[in-house]
C-alpha positions in Angstrom: 164.7 52.4 70.8 165.7 54.1 67.6 163.4 55.0 64.7 164.0 55.8 61.0 164.3 59.6 60.3 160.9 61.1 59.7 158.9 58.2 61.2 157.1 58.9 64.5 157.6 56.4 67.3 154.8 53.9 67.4 153.1 55.3 70.5 153.1 58.8 69.2 151.8 57.6 65.9 149.0 55.8 67.7 148.1 58.9 69.7 148.1 61.0 66.6 145.7 58.6 64.8 143.4 58.4 67.8 143.4 62.2 68.1 142.0 62.4 64.6 139.3 59.8 65.3 138.3 60.0 69.0 135.9 62.7 70.1 137.7 66.1 70.2 137.9 67.3 73.8 139.5 70.7 73.2 136.3 72.6 74.1 136.6 71.1 77.6 139.8 73.2 78.1 137.5 76.2 78.2 136.5 76.5 81.9 133.0 78.0 81.3 132.1 75.4 78.6 133.4 72.6 80.8 131.1 73.7 83.6 128.1 73.8 81.2 129.0 70.4 79.7 129.4 68.9 83.2 125.9 70.0 84.0 124.7 68.2 80.9 126.6 65.1 81.8 125.0 65.0 85.3 121.5 65.4 84.0 121.7 63.2 81.0 120.7 60.1 82.8 118.6 61.8 85.5 116.3 63.4 82.9 115.8 60.0 81.2 114.7 58.5 84.6 111.9 61.0 84.7 111.1 60.4 81.1 110.5 56.7 81.9 108.8 57.4 85.3 106.1 59.7 84.0 104.5 57.3 81.4 105.1 54.3 83.7 103.2 56.1 86.5 100.4 57.2 84.2 100.0 53.6 83.0 100.0 52.3 86.6 97.3 54.8 87.5 95.1 54.3 84.5 95.9 50.9 82.9 95.4 52.8 79.6 97.9 53.3 76.8 95.7 56.1 75.6 96.6 58.1 78.7 100.2 57.2 78.1 99.9 58.7 74.6 98.4 61.8 76.1 101.7 62.4 77.9 103.3 63.0 74.5 100.7 65.7 73.7 101.0 67.3 77.1 104.8 67.5 76.6 104.6 68.7 73.0 102.4 71.8 73.5 104.7 73.5 76.0 107.7 72.7 73.8 106.1 74.3 70.8 104.9 77.4 72.7 107.7 78.0 75.1 110.4 76.8 72.8 109.7 79.8 70.5 109.1 82.3 73.3 112.0 81.0 75.3 114.3 81.8 72.4 113.1 85.4 72.3 113.6 85.7 76.1 117.2 84.3 75.7 118.0 87.1 73.3 116.7 89.8 75.7 118.2 88.9 79.1 121.4 87.6 80.7 121.4 83.9 79.5 123.2 82.7 82.7 120.3 84.1 84.8 117.7 82.5 82.5 119.5 79.1 82.8 119.4 79.4 86.6 115.7 80.3 86.6 114.7 77.5 84.2 116.9 74.9 85.8 115.4 75.7 89.1 111.9 75.4 87.6 112.6 72.0 86.2 114.1 70.9 89.6 111.1 72.2 91.5 108.5 70.4 89.3 110.6 67.2 89.4 110.6 67.5 93.2 106.8 67.8 93.1 106.5 64.8 90.9 108.6 62.9 93.5 106.4 64.1 96.3 103.1 63.1 94.7 104.5 59.7 93.8 106.0 59.2 97.2 102.8 60.3 99.0 100.6 58.1 96.7 98.3 60.9 95.7 97.1 58.8 92.8 95.9 61.7 90.5 96.8 61.2 86.8 95.8 64.8 86.1 98.2 66.1 88.7 101.0 64.1 87.0 100.1 65.6 83.6 99.9 69.2 84.9 103.3 68.8 86.5 104.7 67.3 83.3 103.4 70.2 81.3 104.9 72.8 83.6 108.2 70.8 83.7 108.4 70.8 79.9 107.6 74.5 79.7 110.7 75.3 81.8 112.7 72.7 79.7 111.5 74.4 76.5 113.0 77.7 77.6 116.1 76.1 78.9 117.1 74.3 75.7 117.4 77.2 73.3 119.1 79.3 76.0 121.7 76.5 76.5 122.3 76.3 72.8 122.8 80.0 72.5 125.2 80.1 75.4 127.5 77.6 73.8 128.2 79.9 70.8 129.3 82.6 73.3 131.7 80.3 75.2 133.4 78.4 72.4 135.2 79.8 69.3 133.5 79.0 65.9 136.1 76.5 64.8 135.4 74.3 67.9 131.6 74.5 67.7 131.3 71.1 65.9 133.4 69.5 68.6 131.5 71.2 71.4 128.2 70.1 69.9 129.5 66.5 69.5 130.5 66.4 73.1 127.1 67.7 74.3 125.1 65.5 72.0 127.1 62.4 72.8 126.4 62.9 76.5 122.7 63.3 75.8 122.6 60.1 73.7 124.5 58.3 76.6 121.5 59.2 78.8 119.1 58.1 76.1 120.7 54.6 76.0 121.5 53.9 79.6 118.8 56.0 81.4 115.9 53.7 80.4 118.0 50.6 81.2 118.8 52.0 84.7 115.2 53.0 85.2 114.1 49.4 84.5 116.6 48.1 87.0 115.8 50.6 89.8 112.0 50.5 89.8 111.8 46.9 91.3 114.6 47.7 93.8 113.8 51.3 95.0 110.3 52.1 93.6 109.2 54.5 90.9 109.2 57.6 93.1 113.0 57.3 93.6 113.5 57.9 89.9 112.1 61.4 90.3 114.3 62.0 93.4 117.5 61.0 91.6 116.6 63.5 88.8 116.1 66.2 91.5 119.6 65.6 92.9 121.1 65.7 89.4 119.3 69.0 88.7 120.7 70.5 92.0 124.2 69.7 90.9 123.4 71.3 87.5 122.3 74.5 89.3 125.6 74.7 91.1 127.5 74.3 87.7 125.4 77.0 86.0 125.9 79.3 89.0 129.6 79.3 88.3 129.2 80.5 84.7 130.1 84.1 83.8 127.4 86.6 83.1 126.2 86.4 79.4 124.2 89.6 78.8 122.9 90.5 75.3 125.6 92.0 73.1 123.1 94.5 71.6 122.4 96.4 74.8 120.9 96.0 78.3 118.2 93.5 79.2 114.7 94.2 78.0 111.3 92.5 77.9 110.6 89.9 75.2 107.2 89.9 73.4 105.4 88.2 70.6 106.9 90.7 68.1 110.3 89.4 69.0 109.2 85.8 68.1 107.8 87.1 64.8 111.0 89.0 64.1 112.9 85.7 64.5 110.7 84.1 61.8 111.2 87.1 59.5 115.0 86.8 60.0 114.9 83.1 59.3 113.0 83.8 56.0 115.9 85.9 54.8 118.6 83.4 55.7 118.6 80.7 53.0 121.4 78.7 54.7 119.5 78.5 58.0 116.1 77.9 56.2 117.6 75.0 54.3 119.0 73.5 57.4 115.6 73.5 59.1 113.9 72.2 55.9 116.4 69.3 55.7 115.8 68.3 59.3 112.0 68.5 59.0 112.2 66.2 55.9 114.5 63.7 57.8 112.3 63.5 60.9 108.7 63.7 59.5 109.3 61.4 56.5 111.9 59.1 58.0 111.5 58.7 61.8 110.2 55.1 62.2 109.8 55.2 66.0 106.0 54.6 66.0 106.5 51.4 64.1 108.8 49.8 66.6 106.2 48.2 69.0 104.3 46.5 66.1 107.5 45.4 64.3 109.0 44.1 67.6 106.0 41.8 68.1 104.9 40.9 64.6 108.1 40.9 62.6 110.7 40.0 65.2 108.7 37.7 67.5 108.3 39.5 70.8 105.6 38.2 73.1 102.5 40.5 73.4 103.6 42.0 76.7 106.9 43.1 75.2 110.3 41.5 75.0 114.0 42.0 74.1 113.3 43.1 70.5 111.4 46.2 71.7 114.3 47.3 74.0 117.0 46.7 71.3 115.1 48.6 68.6 114.5 51.6 70.9 118.1 51.6 72.1 119.7 51.3 68.6 119.1 54.8 67.4 120.7 56.6 70.4 123.4 53.9 70.6 124.5 54.6 67.0 124.5 58.3 67.7 126.6 57.8 70.9 129.1 55.7 69.0 129.7 58.2 66.3 129.9 60.9 69.0 132.7 59.0 70.8 134.6 58.8 67.5 133.8 62.3 66.3 137.3 63.7 66.2 137.2 63.9 62.4 134.0 66.1 62.4 135.9 69.3 63.1 138.0 68.9 59.9 135.1 68.9 57.5 134.5 72.4 56.2 131.9 71.7 53.6 129.2 71.4 56.3 126.3 71.8 53.9 127.4 68.8 51.9 128.0 66.9 55.1 124.4 67.5 56.3 122.9 66.4 53.0 125.0 63.2 52.8 124.2 62.4 56.4 120.5 62.8 55.9 120.6 60.7 52.7 122.5 58.0 54.7 119.8 58.3 57.4 117.1 57.7 54.8 118.9 54.7 53.2 119.4 53.1 56.7 115.8 53.6 57.6 114.7 52.1 54.2 116.9 49.1 54.9 115.5 48.8 58.4 112.0 48.4 56.9 113.2 45.5 54.7 115.1 43.7 57.4 113.6 40.4 58.7 116.4 39.6 61.1 116.4 41.5 64.5 120.1 42.0 64.6 120.2 43.3 61.0 117.4 45.7 61.9 119.3 46.9 65.0 122.4 47.5 62.9 120.5 49.6 60.4 118.8 51.6 63.2 122.2 52.2 64.7 123.6 53.3 61.4 120.6 55.7 61.1 121.3 57.1 64.6 125.0 57.6 63.6 124.0 59.5 60.4 121.5 61.6 62.4 124.2 62.5 64.9 126.5 63.8 62.1 123.7 65.8 60.7 122.8 67.2 64.1 126.3 68.3 64.9 126.8 70.2 61.7 123.3 71.7 61.7 123.8 73.0 65.3 127.2 74.5 64.2 125.7 76.2 61.2 123.0 77.6 63.3 125.4 78.9 65.9 127.8 80.5 63.4 125.4 81.8 60.7 123.1 83.5 63.2 123.8 86.9 64.7 124.0 86.9 68.5 120.8 89.0 68.9 118.8 86.4 67.0 120.6 83.3 68.2 118.2 82.5 71.0 115.1 82.8 68.8 116.6 80.6 66.1 117.7 78.1 68.8 114.0 78.1 69.9 112.9 77.2 66.3 115.6 74.5 66.3 114.1 73.1 69.6 110.6 73.1 68.1 111.8 71.3 64.9 113.8 68.7 66.8 111.0 68.0 69.3 108.0 68.4 67.0 109.2 66.5 63.9 109.4 63.1 65.5 106.0 63.5 67.1 104.5 64.4 63.7 106.3 61.3 62.3 104.6 59.2 65.0 101.3 60.2 63.5 102.2 59.9 59.8 104.0 56.6 60.2 101.3 55.1 62.4 98.6 55.9 59.8 100.9 54.8 57.0 101.5 51.4 58.7 97.8 50.9 59.2 97.3 51.5 55.5 100.3 49.7 53.8 102.1 47.8 56.7 105.1 48.6 58.8 107.7 47.5 56.2 106.3 49.6 53.4 105.9 52.6 55.7 109.5 52.5 57.0 111.1 51.8 53.6 108.9 54.2 51.7 109.6 56.9 54.3 113.4 56.4 54.1 113.4 56.6 50.3 111.2 59.6 50.4 113.7 61.4 52.7 116.4 61.0 50.0 114.2 62.2 47.2 112.9 65.3 49.2 116.2 66.4 50.6 117.9 66.3 47.2 114.9 68.2 45.7 115.2 70.8 48.5 118.9 71.4 47.5 117.8 72.2 44.0 115.6 74.9 45.4 118.1 76.1 48.0 121.6 75.4 46.4 123.3 77.9 48.7 123.2 75.3 51.5 125.0 72.8 49.4 127.8 75.3 48.8 128.1 76.4 52.5 131.5 76.1 54.1 132.4 76.6 57.7 134.5 79.7 58.6 138.1 78.9 59.3 140.6 80.6 61.6 
């Protein structure tokens, strides 16, 4: 078949267009990153099975939502403490070895969770203690994994690598809970823990095959509290990084409406008191929107004004959350929540890339630790503020007011930290 000069054949043209839109898979051509990403892919669903199994088992043992709420606090404290300290450790030792140790720790505690559930021990406090230890290992693992990516992938491909990793995590957040709900009646709750253990074992094998990743600034050393403090001192001098964290805190604390979903599902969208489809759809919408933008994230790598991109994405997040608060149709609310998730995904990809590029290697683990604390702690603070706000002014006003406040505060923060708005990603 002939074509006009200068006009690409239809199939090549289609491939070119898709290459600009669909998720950029070039980082997967790097063997070490491919192994790390494959370990994330394996555990994405498995970790979500445990995330569902723990609160479900706690409720089965106690019949109390207050105890279920306690699981959030038990998980948060290790994340805050060990997320910061873990980042300091990641800057002091071979990061591959640290990934092996922490992945093994998560696997062992997951195995113990399976054992106590399978044996029918029936102690809620044992479950909470094992959850706390599990999250301590997880809190050290996360900043280490983020710091490793910047050593395996060139700077120009970091947005694509982050999109690949985050897309897989959101895949687990969408389908993990759905799979858990289907498996519990068939195989029992303890099996969820066991599946996670198998997935973590596969992850260990993938991490084992990574190359050594020692500190660039010298041989391994001990990490102490002074190293954590040095990380905060470093952050205080880096306006670009500081603005990135401030923007995310604003978006999550002022705008995350997660705590409003149970009440809105029942009182606004008509779910029965015991729960119904609205609850599931609203919880799934945020990660579904993030996953969708991740699958079509090929264009992200071509945006160089990453500071502007983060600000625009966070404003879009605030606008979508505000619209969600005003929605009286379930499907309209789900659409707005999905749009919010998509905007958050864009913001997260660029914020991770900025952090990985703008931080020196000897500080990268510590700043990844701060990133972990902000990402994990912000939504939990939002649960508290939005819950109190809804009790005072209602869920609609709390969600809409929070979304609008995000826009106002993030724009105000750019007036105080204008260097972030001007930030451009390095090229070449």
